[in-house]
PAZAPA-4460 file (N, C-alpha, C; in steps of 0.05 Angstrom, whole numbers, plus 32768, in hexadecimal, padded with zeros to 4 digits):
% residues 316
    n_x    n_y    n_z   ca_x   ca_y   ca_z    c_x    c_y    c_z   seq   type   mol
   8C12   862A   8752   8C28   8632   8764   8C31   8619   8774     1      M     A
   8C4A   8611   8771   8C55   85FA   877F   8C64   8603   8798     2      Y     A
   8C5D   85F8   87AE   8C69   8601   87C7   8C7B   85EB   87D3     3      L     A
   8C91   85F4   87DE   8CA4   85E2   87EB   8C99   85DB   8807     4      H     A
   8C9F   85C3   8811   8C96   85BC   882C   8C9C   85D2   8841     5      P     A
   8CB3   85DF   883E   8CBB   85F4   8850   8CA7   860B   8850     6      Q     A
   8C9D   8611   8838   8C88   8626   8835   8C6E   861C   8840     7      T     A
   8C68   8603   883A   8C4F   85F7   8844   8C4E   85F8   8863     8      L     A
   8C64   85F2   886F   8C65   85F2   888C   8C5E   860E   8897     9      A     A
   8C67   8623   888A   8C62   863E   8894   8C45   8646   8890    10      R     A
   8C36   8638   887F   8C1A   863F   887B   8C09   863A   8893    11      L     A
   8C13   8628   88A4   8C05   8624   88BE   8BF0   860E   88BC    12      G     A
   8BD8   8613   88B3   8BC3   8600   88B4   8BC5   85EC   889D    13      S     A
   8BBC   85D4   88A2   8BBB   85BF   888D   8BA9   85C7   8876    14      L     A
   8B93   85D6   887C   8B81   85DF   8868   8B8F   85F1   8854    15      E     A
   8B9F   8604   885D   8BAD   8616   884B   8BC2   8607   883B    16      L     A
   8BD0   85F4   8848   8BE4   85E4   8839   8BD7   85D5   8822    17      R     A
   8BC1   85C7   8828   8BB4   85B7   8813   8BAB   85C8   87FC    18      A     A
   8BA0   85DF   8801   8B96   85F0   87EC   8BAC   85FA   87DA    19      K     A
   8BC3   8600   87E6   8BDA   8609   87D6   8BE6   85F2   87C5    20      H     A
   8BE6   85DA   87D1   8BEF   85C3   87C1   8BDC   85BE   87AA    21      I     A
   8BC2   85C1   87AE   8BAF   85BC   8799   8BB4   85D0   8782    22      V     A
   8BBA   85E9   8788   8BC0   85FC   8773   8BD7   85F2   8762    23      E     A
   8BEB   85E7   876F   8C02   85DD   875F   8BFA   85C5   874F    24      G     A
   8BEA   85B3   875A   8BE1   859C   874B   8BD1   85A4   8733    25      V     A
   8BBE   85B6   8737   8BAC   85BE   8721   8BBC   85CB   870B    26      M     A
   8BCF   85DC   8711   8BDE   85EA   86FD   8BF0   85D7   86EE    27      S     A
   8BF6   85C0   86F9   8C07   85AD   86EC   8BF8   8598   86DC    28      G     A
   8BDE   859A   86DB   8BCE   8587   86CC   8BC0   8594   86B4    29      M     A
   8BB6   8584   86A2   8BA9   858E   868A   8B90   859E   8692    30      H     A
   8B8A   85B3   8684   8B72   85C2   868A   8B5A   85B1   8683    31      R     A
   8B4A   85AB   8697   8B33   859A   8692   8B20   859E   86AA    32      S     A
   8B05   859C   86A5   8AF3   859E   86BB   8AF4   8586   86CD    33      P     A
   8B00   8570   86C4   8B02   8558   86D4   8B1F   854F   86D3    34      H     A
   8B2C   854D   86EB   8B47   8544   86EC   8B4B   8535   8706    35      H     A
   8B62   8528   8709   8B67   8519   8721   8B64   84FB   871B    36      G     A
   8B51   84EE   8729   8B4F   84D1   8727   8B3A   84C9   8712    37      F     A
   8B2A   84DB   8708   8B14   84D5   86F6   8B17   84E6   86DD    38      S     A
   8B1B   84DA   86C6   8B22   84EA   86AF   8B0F   84E6   8697    39      V     A
   8B01   84CF   8695   8AF0   84CA   867E   8AD4   84C3   8687    40      E     A
   8AC1   84CD   8678   8AA5   84C7   867E   8AA0   84A9   867B    41      F     A
   8A93   849D   868E   8A8D   8480   868D   8A6F   847A   868D    42      A     A
   8A60   8485   86A0   8A44   8480   86A1   8A37   8493   86B4    43      E     A
   8A1E   848F   86BA   8A0F   849F   86CE   8A0A   848F   86E7    44      H     A
   8A07   849D   86FD   89FC   8490   8715   89E8   84A3   8722    45      R     A
   89D6   8498   8731   89C1   84A8   873D   89CC   84BB   8752    46      Q     A
   89C2   84D3   8753   89CA   84E7   8767   89C2   84DE   8783    47      Y     A
   89D4   84E3   8796   89CE   84DE   87B2   89D5   84F8   87C1    48      V     A
   89C7   84FF   87D7   89CD   8517   87E5   89EA   8519   87ED    49      P     A
   89F6   8531   87E9   8A12   8535   87EE   8A23   8535   87D6    50      G     A
   8A19   852A   87BF   8A28   852A   87A6   8A2B   8546   879B    51      D     A
   8A40   854B   878C   8A45   8565   8780   8A31   8569   8769    52      D     A
   8A20   857D   876B   8A0B   8581   8757   8A16   858C   873C    53      I     A
   8A30   8594   873C   8A3B   859D   8723   8A3D   8587   870E    54      R     A
   8A3C   856E   8717   8A3E   8558   8704   8A23   854C   86FD    55      H     A
   8A0E   8559   8704   89F3   8550   86FC   89F0   8551   86DE    56      L     A
   89E3   853D   86D2   89DE   853D   86B5   89C1   8546   86B1    57      D     A
   89BE   855F   86AA   89A3   856A   86A7   8993   855F   8690    58      W     A
   89A2   8556   867B   8994   8549   8665   8986   852F   866D    59      K     A
   8994   8520   867D   8988   8507   8688   8970   850E   869A    60      V     A
   8973   8523   86AA   895D   852C   86BB   8945   8534   86AA    61      F     A
   8949   8542   8694   8933   854A   8682   8925   8532   8676    62      G     A
   8933   851C   8671   8927   8505   8665   8919   84F3   867A    63      R     A
   8925   84F1   8692   891C   84DD   86A5   890F   84E9   86BE    64      T     A
   8913   8503   86C2   890A   8511   86DA   8918   8505   86F3    65      D     A
   8930   84FB   86EF   8940   84F0   8705   895C   84FC   8704    66      K     A
   8968   8501   871C   8982   850D   871E   8998   84F7   871B    67      L     A
   89AA   84FB   8708   89C1   84E9   8704   89DA   84F9   8701    68      H     A
   89F0   84EE   870B   8A0A   84FB   8708   8A1A   84EE   86F1    69      L     A
   8A29   84FF   86E3   8A3C   84F4   86D0   8A53   84E9   86DF    70      K     A
   8A5C   84D1   86D8   8A73   84C4   86E5   8A89   84C1   86D1    71      Q     A
   8AA1   84C0   86DB   8AB8   84BF   86CA   8AC9   84A6   86D0    72      Y     A
   8ADA   849F   86BD   8AEA   8487   86C0   8AF8   8487   86DB    73      Q     A
   8AF6   8470   86E9   8B03   846C   8702   8AF4   8478   871A    74      Q     A
   8ADE   8488   8713   8ACD   8492   8728   8AB5   847F   872D    75      E     A
   8AAD   8470   8718   8A95   8460   871A   8A98   844B   8730    76      T     A
   8A85   844D   8743   8A85   843A   875A   8AA0   8438   8767    77      N     A
   8AB0   844E   8768   8ACA   844D   8773   8AD0   8465   8784    78      L     A
   8AC7   8465   879D   8ACC   847B   87AF   8AEA   847B   87B6    79      D     A
   8AF4   8492   87BE   8B10   8495   87C7   8B12   8493   87E5    80      L     A
   8B23   8481   87EE   8B29   847F   880B   8B46   8484   880F    81      M     A
   8B4D   8499   881E   8B68   849F   8825   8B70   8492   883F    82      L     A
   8B87   8484   883F   8B90   8476   8857   8BAC   8482   885E    83      L     A
   8BAD   8491   8874   8BC6   849F   887C   8BD2   8492   8894    84      V     A
   8BEC   848A   8891   8BFB   847D   88A6   8C03   8491   88BB    85      D     A
   8BFB   848C   88D4   8C02   849D   88EB   8C12   848D   88FF    86      A     A
   8C22   8479   88F6   8C32   846A   8908   8C4B   847A   8910    87      S     A
   8C5A   8470   8923   8C70   847F   892F   8C85   8488   891A    88      G     A
   8C8B   8477   8907   8CA0   847F   88F4   8C99   8497   88E3    89      S     A
   8C7F   849C   88E0   8C76   84B3   88D0   8C7C   84CE   88DE    90      M     A
   8C84   84CC   88F7   8C8A   84E5   8906   8CA6   84EF   8900    91      D     A
   8CB5   84E0   88F1   8CD1   84E8   88EB   8CD1   84FE   88D6    92      F     A
   8CE4   8511   88D9   8CE7   8526   88C5   8D02   8534   88C9    93      G     A
   8D0F   853C   88B3   8D28   854A   88B5   8D27   8566   88A8    94      S     A
   8D10   856C   889D   8D0D   8587   8891   8D03   859A   88A7    95      R     A
   8D12   85AF   88AD   8D0B   85C1   88C2   8CF5   85D4   88B8    96      M     A
   8CE5   85DD   88CB   8CD0   85F1   88C4   8CDD   860B   88BB    97      F     A
   8CF2   8614   88C9   8CFE   862D   88C2   8D12   8629   88AB    98      S     A
   8D15   863D   889A   8D28   863A   8884   8D44   8643   888D    99      D     A
   8D57   8642   887A   8D72   8648   8882   8D76   8664   888D   100      A     A
   8D66   8677   8884   8D69   8692   888D   8D5B   8698   88A7   101      S     A
   8D4C   8684   88B0   8D3D   8687   88C9   8D22   8695   88C6   102      G     A
   8D1A   8699   88AC   8D00   86A6   88A7   8CEA   8691   88A9   103      V     A
   8CD3   8699   88B5   8CBD   8687   88B6   8CBA   8679   88D1   104      G     A
   8CA7   8666   88D2   8CA1   8659   88EB   8CB9   8648   88F4   105      A     A
   8CBF   8648   890E   8CD4   8639   8919   8CCC   861C   8920   106      K     A
   8CB2   8619   8924   8CA8   85FF   892B   8C8A   85FD   8924   107      E     A
   8C80   85E4   8925   8C64   85DF   891F   8C52   85EA   8935   108      S     A
   8C38   85E9   8931   8C26   85F3   8945   8C28   85E3   895F   109      A     A
   8C30   85C9   895D   8C32   85B9   8975   8C4F   85B7   8980   110      D     A
   8C60   85C9   8976   8C7B   85CB   8981   8C91   85BB   8973   111      G     A
   8C8B   85AD   895E   8C9F   859D   8950   8CB0   85AF   893E   112      R     A
   8CCA   85AC   893D   8CDB   85BD   892C   8CDE   85B2   890F   113      P     A
   8CD2   859B   8909   8CD7   858F   88EF   8CBC   8589   88E0   114      Y     A
   8CBF   8587   88C6   8CA9   857F   88B4   8CAB   8561   88B0   115      W     A
   8C98   8552   88BB   8C9A   8535   88BD   8C8E   8528   88A4   116      S     A
   8C92   850E   88A2   8C85   84FE   888D   8C67   84FF   8890   117      K     A
   8C5E   8500   88A9   8C41   8501   88AE   8C36   851C   88A5   118      F     A
   8C45   8532   88A9   8C3C   854C   889F   8C39   854B   8881   119      D     A
   8C4C   853F   8873   8C4B   853D   8856   8C34   852B   884D   120      H     A
   8C30   8515   885C   8C1A   8503   8854   8BFF   8510   8858   121      A     A
   8BFB   851F   886E   8BE1   852B   8872   8BDC   8541   885E   122      T     A
   8BF1   8550   8856   8BEE   8565   8842   8BE6   8558   8827   123      A     A
   8BF3   8542   8820   8BEC   8534   8807   8BD0   8529   8808   124      L     A
   8BC8   851D   881F   8BAD   8512   8821   8B98   8528   881F   125      A     A
   8B9C   853F   882C   8B89   8555   882B   8B87   8560   880F   126      A     A
   8B9D   8562   8801   8B9C   856B   87E5   8B8D   8558   87D3   127      A     A
   8B91   853F   87D6   8B83   852B   87C6   8B65   852B   87CC   128      M     A
   8B5E   852E   87E6   8B42   852F   87ED   8B35   8548   87E1   129      A     A
   8B43   855E   87E1   8B39   8577   87D6   8B33   8574   87B8   130      Y     A
   8B47   8569   87AA   8B43   8565   878D   8B2B   8553   8787   131      I     A
   8B2A   853D   8795   8B15   8529   8790   8AF9   8534   8796   132      S     A
   8AF6   8542   87AC   8ADC   854C   87B3   8AD3   8561   879F   133      I     A
   8AE6   8572   8796   8AE0   8586   8782   8AD7   857A   8768   134      K     A
   8AE1   8563   8761   8AD8   8556   8748   8AC0   8544   874C   135      Q     A
   8AB5   8543   8763   8A9C   8535   8768   8A9F   8519   8773   136      G     A
   8AB7   8512   877C   8ABB   84F7   8787   8AB2   84F6   87A5   137      D     A
   8AAC   84DE   87AE   8AA8   84D9   87CA   8AC3   84D1   87D6   138      R     A
   8ACA   84DE   87ED   8AE5   84DA   87F8   8AE2   84D3   8816   139      V     A
   8AF1   84C0   8820   8AF2   84B9   883C   8B0F   84B8   8845   140      G     A
   8B13   84B5   885F   8B2E   84B5   886B   8B30   84A1   8881   141      L     A
   8B47   8494   8882   8B4F   8483   8899   8B6B   848B   88A1   142      I     A
   8B6E   8491   88BB   8B89   8495   88C7   8B8F   847C   88D7   143      V     A
   8BA7   8471   88D2   8BAC   8456   88DE   8BC9   8454   88E8   144      Y     A
   8BCD   8440   88F8   8BE8   8437   8900   8BE7   8419   8901   145      A     A
   8BE5   840E   891A   8BE2   83F1   891C   8BC4   83E9   891B   146      D     A
   8BB3   83FD   8918   8B96   83F9   8914   8B8B   8414   890B   147      S     A
   8B72   8415   8904   8B65   842E   88FC   8B62   8440   8914   148      I     A
   8B6D   8458   8912   8B6C   846B   8929   8B56   8480   8925   149      K     A
   8B4F   8486   890C   8B3A   849A   8907   8B2F   8494   88EB   150      A     A
   8B15   849A   88E7   8B08   8494   88CD   8AF4   84AA   88C7   151      M     A
   8AF4   84B3   88AE   8ADF   84C5   88A4   8AD1   84B6   888D   152      V     A
   8AB8   84B0   888F   8AAA   84A1   887B   8AA8   84B1   8861   153      K     A
   8AA9   84A3   884A   8AA9   84B1   8830   8A90   84C2   882C   154      P     A
   8A94   84D9   8820   8A7E   84EB   8819   8A89   84FE   8803   155      S     A
   8A76   8508   87F3   8A7D   851B   87DF   8A75   8537   87E6   156      G     A
   8A6A   853B   87FE   8A61   8555   8807   8A79   8568   880A   157      A     A
   8A74   8582   8805   8A89   8596   8806   8A95   8598   8822   158      Q     A
   8A85   8592   8837   8A8F   8594   8852   8AA1   857C   8859   159      A     A
   8AA2   8568   8848   8AB2   8551   884D   8AD0   8557   884F   160      Q     A
   8AD9   856A   883F   8AF6   8570   8840   8AFF   857B   885B   161      W     A
   8AEF   858C   8867   8AF6   8596   8881   8AF6   8580   8896   162      R     A
   8AE4   856D   8894   8AE4   8556   88A6   8AFE   8546   88A3   163      Q     A
   8B06   8542   888A   8B1F   8533   8885   8B37   8542   8891   164      I     A
   8B38   855C   888B   8B4E   856D   8896   8B4F   856B   88B5   165      V     A
   8B37   856C   88C1   8B36   856B   88DE   8B41   8550   88E8   166      G     A
   8B3A   853A   88DA   8B44   8520   88E3   8B62   851D   88DF   167      A     A
   8B6D   852B   88CB   8B89   852A   88C5   8B9A   853C   88D8   168      L     A
   8B8D   854E   88E6   8B9B   8560   88F8   8BA1   8552   8913   169      S     A
   8BB2   853E   8911   8BB9   852F   8929   8BD7   8529   8927   170      T     A
   8BE1   8518   8938   8BFD   8511   8938   8C01   84F3   8938   171      Q     A
   8C17   84E9   892D   8C1C   84CC   892E   8C1D   84C1   894A   172      P     A
   8C16   84A7   894C   8C17   8499   8965   8C30   8487   8965   173      V     A
   8C3B   8483   897D   8C53   8473   897F   8C4B   8455   897E   174      R     A
   8C43   844D   8966   8C3B   8432   8962   8C44   8429   8947   175      A     A
   8C49   840F   8943   8C52   8405   8929   8C3A   8404   8915   176      P     A
   8C41   8401   88FB   8C2D   83FE   88E7   8C25   83E1   88E4   177      T     A
   8C0B   83DC   88E1   8C02   83C1   88DB   8BEE   83C3   88C3   178      D     A
   8BF9   83C5   88AB   8BE9   83CA   8894   8BD6   83B3   888E   179      I     A
   8BDE   839B   8894   8BCC   8384   888F   8BB3   8386   88A0   180      A     A
   8BB7   838C   88BA   8BA0   838F   88CC   8B8E   83A6   88C4   181      R     A
   8B9B   83BD   88BC   8B8C   83D4   88B4   8B7B   83CF   889B   182      V     A
   8B87   83C0   8888   8B78   83BA   886F   8B60   83A8   8876   183      V     A
   8B64   8394   8888   8B4E   8383   8890   8B38   8394   889D   184      D     A
   8B3F   83A7   88AF   8B2B   83B8   88BB   8B1D   83CA   88A7   185      Q     A
   8B2D   83D4   8894   8B21   83E6   887F   8B0E   83D7   886E   186      T     A
   8B16   83BF   8864   8B04   83B0   8852   8AEB   83A6   8861   187      L     A
   8AED   83A4   887B   8AD6   839C   888B   8AC1   83B3   888D   188      G     A
   8ACA   83CB   8887   8AB9   83E3   888A   8AAD   83EC   886F   189      K     A
   8AB6   83E1   8859   8AAC   83EA   883F   8AA0   83D2   8830   190      I     A
   8A8D   83D8   881F   8A7F   83C3   8811   8A7E   83C8   87F3   191      N     A
   8A8D   83DB   87EA   8A8F   83E0   87CD   8AAB   83E6   87C5   192      N     A
   8AB0   83E7   87AB   8ACB   83EC   87A1   8AD3   8409   87A7   193      R     A
   8AEC   840C   87AF   8AF8   8426   87B6   8B13   8429   87A8   194      R     A
   8B1C   8441   87A6   8B38   8447   87A0   8B45   844D   87BB   195      L     A
   8B56   843A   87C4   8B63   843D   87DE   8B7E   844A   87D9   196      L     A
   8B83   8461   87E6   8B9D   846F   87E3   8BAB   846E   87FE   197      V     A
   8BC1   845E   87FF   8BD1   845C   8817   8BE7   8471   8816   198      F     A
   8BEB   8481   882B   8C01   8494   882D   8C10   848D   8846   199      I     A
   8C29   8482   8842   8C38   8476   8857   8C55   8474   884F   200      S     A
   8C67   8470   8863   8C82   846A   885C   8C86   844C   8856   201      D     A
   8C72   843C   885C   8C72   841F   8857   8C8B   8412   8864   202      F     A
   8C92   841B   887C   8CA8   840E   888A   8C9D   83F6   8899   203      F     A
   8C98   83E2   888A   8C8C   83C9   8894   8C95   83B2   8884   204      E     A
   8C93   839A   888F   8C9C   8382   8881   8C8D   8380   8866   205      D     A
   8C9D   837C   8850   8C90   837A   8836   8C7B   8364   8834   206      P     A
   8C7F   834F   8843   8C6B   8339   8843   8C50   8343   884D   207      G     A
   8C50   8354   8861   8C37   835F   886B   8C2A   8372   8857   208      Q     A
   8C3B   8381   8849   8C30   8393   8834   8C24   8383   881E   209      I     A
   8C32   836E   8816   8C27   835D   8800   8C0C   8350   8809   210      R     A
   8C0B   8346   8821   8BF2   8339   882B   8BDB   834D   882B   211      A     A
   8BE1   8366   8834   8BCC   837B   8835   8BC2   8382   8819   212      A     A
   8BD5   8385   8806   8BCD   838C   87EB   8BBE   8375   87DD   213      L     A
   8BC6   835D   87E4   8BB8   8345   87D8   8B9B   8345   87E0   214      A     A
   8B95   834D   87F9   8B79   834E   8802   8B6A   8364   87F3   215      R     A
   8B78   837B   87EF   8B6B   8390   87DF   8B64   8387   87C3   216      C     A
   8B77   8379   87B7   8B73   836F   879B   8B5D   835A   879B   217      K     A
   8B5C   8349   87AE   8B47   8335   87B0   8B2B   8342   87B2   218      H     A
   8B29   8358   87C0   8B10   8366   87C2   8B0B   837A   87AB   219      R     A
   8B1C   8379   8797   8B1A   838A   877F   8B1C   83A7   8785   220      R     A
   8B2C   83AE   8798   8B31   83CA   879E   8B49   83D4   878D   221      Q     A
   8B48   83ED   8784   8B5F   83F9   8777   8B6F   8407   878D   222      D     A
   8B8A   8408   878A   8B9B   8412   879F   8BB1   8424   8793   223      V     A
   8BB7   8439   87A1   8BCF   844A   879C   8BDF   844B   87B5   224      I     A
   8BF9   8448   87B3   8C0B   844A   87CA   8C1D   8462   87C6   225      L     A
   8C1B   8476   87D8   8C2E   848C   87D9   8C41   8487   87F0   226      F     A
   8C5A   8481   87E9   8C6E   847B   87FD   8C7D   8495   8805   227      Q     A
   8C78   849E   881D   8C82   84B8   8826   8C9D   84B4   8835   228      T     A
   8CB2   84C0   8829   8CCD   84BC   8833   8CDB   84D6   8839   229      I     A
   8CE9   84D8   884F   8CF9   84EF   8855   8D15   84ED   8848   230      D     A
   8D20   8503   883F   8D39   8503   8830   8D4F   84F6   8840   231      R     A
   8D50   84FA   885B   8D65   84EF   886B   8D63   84D1   886C   232      R     A
   8D4B   84C6   886B   8D47   84A9   886A   8D52   849E   8850   233      E     A
   8D4E   84AC   883B   8D56   84A2   8820   8D74   84A5   881C   234      R     A
   8D81   84BB   8826   8D9D   84C0   8822   8DAF   84B8   8839   235      E     A
   8DA4   84B6   8851   8DB2   84AF   8869   8DCC   84BF   886C   236      F     A
   8DC9   84DA   886A   8DDF   84EC   886B   8DE6   84F3   8888   237      D     A
   8DEB   84DF   8898   8DF2   84E3   88B4   8E10   84DB   88B7   238      V     A
   8E1F   84EC   88C3   8E3C   84E7   88C5   8E46   84E3   88E1   239      T     A
   8E37   84EC   88F4   8E40   84EA   8910   8E34   84D2   891E   240      E     A
   8E43   84C6   892F   8E38   84B0   893F   8E23   84BB   8952   241      S     A
   8E0C   84AE   8953   8DF6   84B9   8963   8DE3   84A2   896A   242      A     A
   8DD3   84A6   897F   8DBE   8492   8985   8DA7   8493   8972   243      P     A
   8D9F   847C   8967   8D88   847A   8956   8D71   846E   8966   244      F     A
   8D5A   847C   8966   8D44   8472   8976   8D2D   846A   8964   245      E     A
   8D23   8452   8968   8D0B   8449   8959   8CF3   8458   8962   246      G     A
   8CE2   8460   894E   8CCA   846F   8954   8CB2   845D   8959   247      L     A
   8CB6   8443   8957   8C9F   8431   895B   8CA6   841B   896F   248      E     A
   8CB5   8424   8984   8CBB   8413   899B   8CD3   8401   8998   249      G     A
   8CE5   8407   8984   8CFC   83F5   8980   8D13   83FB   8993   250      E     A
   8D12   8410   89A2   8D27   8417   89B5   8D3C   8429   89A8   251      G     A
   8D53   842C   89B6   8D68   843E   89AE   8D82   842F   89AA   252      R     A
   8D90   8436   8994   8DA9   8428   898D   8DBD   843D   8984   253      L     A
   8DD6   843C   898F   8DEA   844F   8986   8DFB   8442   8971   254      R     A
   8DFD   844E   895A   8E0C   8443   8943   8E1D   8458   8935   255      V     A
   8E30   844E   8925   8E40   845F   8914   8E34   845F   88F9   256      D     A
   8E25   8474   88F0   8E17   8473   88D7   8E29   8470   88BF   257      P     A
   8E42   8479   88C1   8E54   8477   88AA   8E5A   8459   88A4   258      R     A
   8E5C   8449   88B9   8E62   842D   88B5   8E4A   841E   88AA   259      A     A
   8E32   8429   88AE   8E1A   841B   88A6   8E0D   8425   888C   260      L     A
   8E17   843C   8882   8E0A   844A   886C   8E05   8438   8854   261      R     A
   8E19   842B   884A   8E16   841B   8832   8E01   8405   8836   262      A     A
   8E03   83F7   884C   8DF0   83E1   8851   8DD4   83EC   8855   263      A     A
   8DD2   8403   8863   8DB8   8410   8867   8DAB   8418   884C   264      Y     A
   8DBA   8425   883B   8DAF   842E   8821   8DA6   8417   8810   265      L     A
   8DB6   8401   8811   8DAE   83E9   8802   8D94   83DE   880C   266      E     A
   8D91   83DD   8826   8D79   83D2   8832   8D61   83E5   882D   267      A     A
   8D66   83FF   8830   8D50   8412   882D   8D46   8412   8810   268      F     A
   8D58   8414   87FD   8D50   8415   87E1   8D43   83FA   87D8   269      N     A
   8D4D   83E5   87E4   8D41   83CB   87DE   8D24   83C9   87E8   270      G     A
   8D1F   83D5   87FF   8D04   83D5   880A   8CF1   83E6   87F9   271      H     A
   8CFA   83FE   87F1   8CE9   840E   87E0   8CE3   8400   87C6   272      V     A
   8CF7   83F3   87BA   8CF2   83E4   87A2   8CE0   83CD   87A6   273      E     A
   8CE2   83C0   87BD   8CD0   83A9   87C3   8CB3   83B2   87C5   274      A     A
   8CAE   83C9   87D2   8C93   83D4   87D4   8C88   83DA   87B8   275      V     A
   8C9A   83E5   87A7   8C91   83EC   878B   8C8A   83D2   877C   276      H     A
   8C9B   83BD   877E   8C95   83A4   8770   8C7B   8397   877A   277      R     A
   8C77   8398   8794   8C5F   838C   879F   8C46   839B   8794   278      I     A
   8C47   83B5   8795   8C30   83C5   878B   8C2B   83BF   876E   279      A     A
   8C3F   83BF   875D   8C3C   83BB   8741   8C33   839E   873A   280      R     A
   8C3B   838B   874B   8C32   836F   8747   8C14   836C   8748   281      S     A
   8C07   837E   8757   8BEA   837D   8758   8BDD   8391   8745   282      F     A
   8BED   83A0   8736   8BE2   83B4   8724   8BDC   83CE   8731   283      G     A
   8BE7   83D2   8749   8BE2   83EB   8758   8BF9   83FF   8753   284      F     A
   8BF3   8419   8757   8C06   842E   8753   8C16   8432   876D   285      D     A
   8C30   8439   8769   8C42   843F   877F   8C52   8457   8778   286      H     A
   8C53   846B   878A   8C62   8484   8785   8C71   848C   879F   287      E     A
   8C8B   8491   879C   8C9A   849B   87B2   8C99   84B9   87B4   288      V     A
   8C93   84C3   87CC   8C90   84E0   87D0   8CA4   84E9   87E5   289      V     A
   8CB5   84FD   87DE   8CC9   8507   87F1   8CBE   851F   8801   290      S     A
   8CC3   851F   881B   8CBA   8535   882C   8CC8   854F   8825   291      T     A
   8CDE   854E   8817   8CED   8566   8810   8CE6   8571   87F5   292      H     A
   8CD4   8564   87E7   8CCC   856D   87CC   8CB1   857C   87CC   293      D     A
   8CAC   858C   87B8   8C92   8597   87B4   8C7E   8581   87B0   294      W     A
   8C66   8585   87B9   8C51   8571   87B5   8C42   8574   879A   295      L     A
   8C3E   858D   8791   8C2E   8591   8779   8C38   8583   8761   296      G     A
   8C51   8588   8757   8C5A   857B   873E   8C5A   855D   873E   297      P     A
   8C64   854F   8753   8C63   8532   8752   8C47   8526   8753   298      P     A
   8C35   8533   8762   8C1A   8529   8762   8C0C   852E   8748   299      L     A
   8C10   8545   873B   8C04   854A   8721   8C0F   8536   870C   300      A     A
   8C2A   8531   870D   8C36   851F   86FA   8C2B   8502   86FE   301      A     A
   8C28   84FA   8718   8C1E   84E0   871D   8C02   84DC   8713   302      F     A
   8BF0   84F0   8718   8BD5   84EE   870E   8BD4   84ED   86F0   303      L     A
   8BE5   84FD   86E3   8BE5   84FC   86C6   8BED   84E1   86BB   304      A     A
   8C01   84D4   86C8   8C0A   84B9   86BF   8BF4   84A5   86C4   305      R     A
   8BE7   84A7   86DC   8BD2   8494   86E3   8BBB   8497   86CF   306      R     A
   8BB3   84AF   86C9   8B9C   84B3   86B7   8BA3   84AA   869B   307      N     A
   8BBC   84AE   8692   8BC4   84A4   8678   8BC3   8486   8677   308      A     A
   8BCC   8479   868C   8BCB   845C   868D   8BAE   8451   868D   309      R     A
   8B9C   845F   869B   8B80   8457   869C   8B74   8459   8680   310      L     A
   8B7B   846E   8672   8B71   8472   8657   8B7B   845C   8644   311      K     A
   8B95   8455   8647   8B9F   843F   8636   8B92   8425   863C   312      R     A
   8B8E   841F   8656   8B82   8405   865D   8B65   8404   8653   313      S     A
   8B57   841A   8654   8B3C   841A   864A   8B3B   8417   862C   314      K     A
   8B4E   8424   861E   8B4E   8422   8601   8B56   8406   85F8   315      A     A
   8B68   83F9   8608   8B71   83DE   8601   8B5C   83C9   8607   316      G     A
***
């Protein structure tokens, strides 16, 4: 079942939203006991407390009297770390909680009338965490802006998902993004290879993004970038002169949007393309996610493409 953000908003809790998104993702993927980021058996690793016992290899246990887990391609020595941008720009949203007929919630639990980029990002992160923990992965979380604001250390325990959801149940801070600093802080806290999944609008200087991803590549980390964009940002369908206020301390400026639309769209699309080129130059995945679209189908399609590419690279 694929749910629109408008429907997700009416579900209330982040936990309910994520579970409904997961249903959509699962129904859009091939029927398999293992899906998501790990698709092919690679090797075994020793069991540690908190691991999902469903992946224990009892044949190995019978031979060695030791507990080992079956691991799958891209899971081996590769925990998942979700990094969610909570900077000021992520507080923007143009999708109202209520629908056109006025049915459903009029505002969020904290009084906001709109579904923000941060709402979308947290729902996506919670869904990915749910999928990964269910398939036996260890998952952690970092919420950041100009520095790390909250962190949940990686674990594969079933209780981990609720800890992640709890950490995501916050609001953006009126601070700019500093992805280079956050990557430095993150790499300083980990000592093994991870799959780092950034969920952000990436409204930052491309040079800083490149520098941050270069550090990840140097440390042999794999990276996925989900660029979360609101439809109004992409289309700039504003016709009336109005004050535009920066959400990260840039101040307020009154402009005529009709006079700026062409230049704005050129700059905006150029920036999105620049982020894509930078990610691909390091061999990392980049996916644009719209706050006005269903989350299930694009996430399922992305995972299918990623897994197909991993299979091809392994075969080659």
